[in-house]
C-alpha positions in Angstrom: 24.3 9.4 -85.1 21.0 10.0 -83.4 18.1 8.9 -85.5 14.6 10.2 -85.3 11.6 8.0 -84.7 9.1 8.1 -87.6 5.4 8.7 -87.1 3.0 6.7 -89.1 -0.3 8.3 -90.0 -0.5 10.2 -86.7 0.1 7.1 -84.6 2.8 6.5 -82.1 6.4 6.9 -83.2 8.0 3.9 -84.9 11.7 3.5 -83.9 14.3 3.5 -86.6 16.7 0.6 -86.2 20.2 2.0 -87.0 21.8 0.8 -90.2 24.7 -1.1 -88.6 22.2 -3.3 -86.7 20.0 -3.8 -89.7 23.0 -4.8 -91.9 24.4 -7.2 -89.4 21.2 -8.8 -88.0 19.2 -8.9 -91.3 22.0 -9.7 -93.8 25.5 -10.4 -92.6 24.9 -12.8 -89.7 22.1 -14.8 -91.4 24.4 -15.4 -94.5 27.3 -16.6 -92.4 25.0 -18.8 -90.3 23.6 -20.3 -93.5 27.2 -21.0 -94.6 27.7 -22.9 -91.3 24.6 -24.9 -92.0 25.8 -25.8 -95.5 29.0 -27.2 -93.9 27.1 -29.1 -91.2 24.4 -30.8 -93.4 25.4 -34.0 -95.2 23.6 -33.0 -98.4 26.4 -30.7 -99.3 29.2 -33.3 -98.7 31.2 -31.0 -96.3 30.7 -32.8 -93.0 34.2 -34.3 -93.0 35.7 -30.9 -93.5 33.5 -29.4 -90.8 34.7 -32.2 -88.4 38.4 -31.8 -89.3 38.3 -28.0 -89.0 36.4 -28.3 -85.6 38.8 -30.8 -84.0 41.2 -32.7 -86.3 41.8 -36.3 -85.4 43.1 -39.3 -87.2 39.9 -41.2 -86.4 37.9 -38.9 -88.7 39.9 -39.6 -91.9 37.0 -41.4 -93.6 34.4 -38.8 -92.7 31.8 -38.4 -90.1 30.4 -41.5 -88.4 26.6 -42.1 -88.6 26.3 -40.7 -85.1 28.3 -37.6 -85.9 26.4 -37.1 -89.2 23.1 -37.2 -87.3 24.3 -34.6 -84.8 25.7 -32.4 -87.6 22.5 -32.6 -89.5 20.6 -31.5 -86.4 23.1 -28.7 -85.9 22.8 -27.6 -89.5 19.0 -27.5 -89.3 19.4 -25.4 -86.1 21.7 -23.0 -88.0 19.2 -22.7 -90.8 16.3 -21.9 -88.6 18.5 -19.4 -86.7 19.4 -17.7 -90.0 15.8 -17.8 -91.2 14.3 -16.4 -88.0 16.9 -13.7 -87.6 16.6 -12.5 -91.2 12.8 -12.7 -91.4 11.4 -12.2 -87.9 13.5 -9.1 -87.3 12.8 -7.8 -90.8 9.0 -8.1 -90.1 9.0 -5.5 -87.2 10.6 -2.4 -85.9 9.2 -3.1 -82.4 12.2 -2.7 -80.1 10.6 -5.1 -77.5 10.6 -7.9 -80.2 14.2 -7.1 -81.2 15.4 -7.0 -77.6 13.7 -10.3 -76.6 14.9 -12.0 -79.8 18.5 -10.7 -79.5 18.6 -11.6 -75.8 17.8 -15.2 -76.7 20.5 -15.2 -79.4 23.0 -13.7 -76.8 22.3 -16.6 -74.5 22.8 -19.0 -77.4 26.1 -17.2 -78.1 27.3 -17.9 -74.6 26.4 -21.6 -74.9 28.1 -21.7 -78.3 31.3 -20.2 -76.9 31.2 -22.7 -74.0 30.9 -25.6 -76.4 34.5 -25.4 -77.4 36.0 -25.2 -73.9 37.3 -28.8 -74.0 39.8 -27.8 -76.6 41.4 -25.7 -73.9 40.7 -22.2 -72.6 43.7 -20.8 -74.6 41.6 -21.2 -77.7 39.4 -18.3 -76.7 42.1 -15.7 -77.2 44.6 -17.4 -79.5 43.2 -15.8 -82.6 46.6 -16.2 -84.4 46.1 -20.0 -84.2 42.5 -20.1 -85.4 41.5 -21.8 -88.6 38.4 -20.8 -90.5 36.1 -22.9 -88.2 37.4 -21.1 -85.1 37.0 -17.7 -86.8 33.4 -18.7 -87.2 32.9 -20.5 -83.9 34.7 -17.8 -81.8 35.6 -14.7 -83.8 32.2 -14.3 -85.5 30.3 -15.3 -82.3 32.3 -12.7 -80.4 31.2 -10.1 -83.0 27.6 -11.2 -82.8 27.5 -11.2 -79.0 29.1 -7.8 -79.0 26.5 -6.5 -81.5 23.7 -8.0 -79.4 25.1 -6.5 -76.2 25.4 -3.1 -77.8 21.8 -3.3 -79.0 20.5 -4.5 -75.7 22.4 -1.6 -73.9 20.7 0.8 -76.3 23.9 2.0 -78.0 23.0 4.0 -81.1 19.3 3.7 -80.5 17.1 6.7 -80.2 16.2 7.2 -76.5 12.6 6.7 -75.7 10.8 10.0 -75.3 9.1 10.6 -72.0 5.4 9.8 -72.0 3.0 12.6 -71.2 0.8 11.8 -68.3 -2.8 13.1 -68.6 -4.0 15.0 -65.6 
């Protein structure tokens, strides 16, 4: 599925980002990330459900505490800026350097996100049959995003750079 680079008015070739990457990074992931933000922000009234799906306890029967609500609001805002930046910054350019730097930052965030659930027990990482909807988002979807970023950073599916001609 090699794609050709386009030329724009005689200028240097502009790389074509393969459809699978554009669909995932510009549409699918930002939408799912925004859904996570909706659950985390108290304005939508879903913080209690977010907390119970993340780690069910009897202490959280009445909803998130003020401290938890503040943290969830901060998390929800981070999710929204993540979704916004991914959908709009990457949409604004086909510059592979920008995409690589941006996606490397998100890959590092993926690793931190995955680490964040380690206190539940390391078995949670591969026990997909036991995951609820939150763990499918916190692990399954993050695995998918990290895999897509890794593939992009490795250049899978990208048009190889053409060798530059050296003037003599």
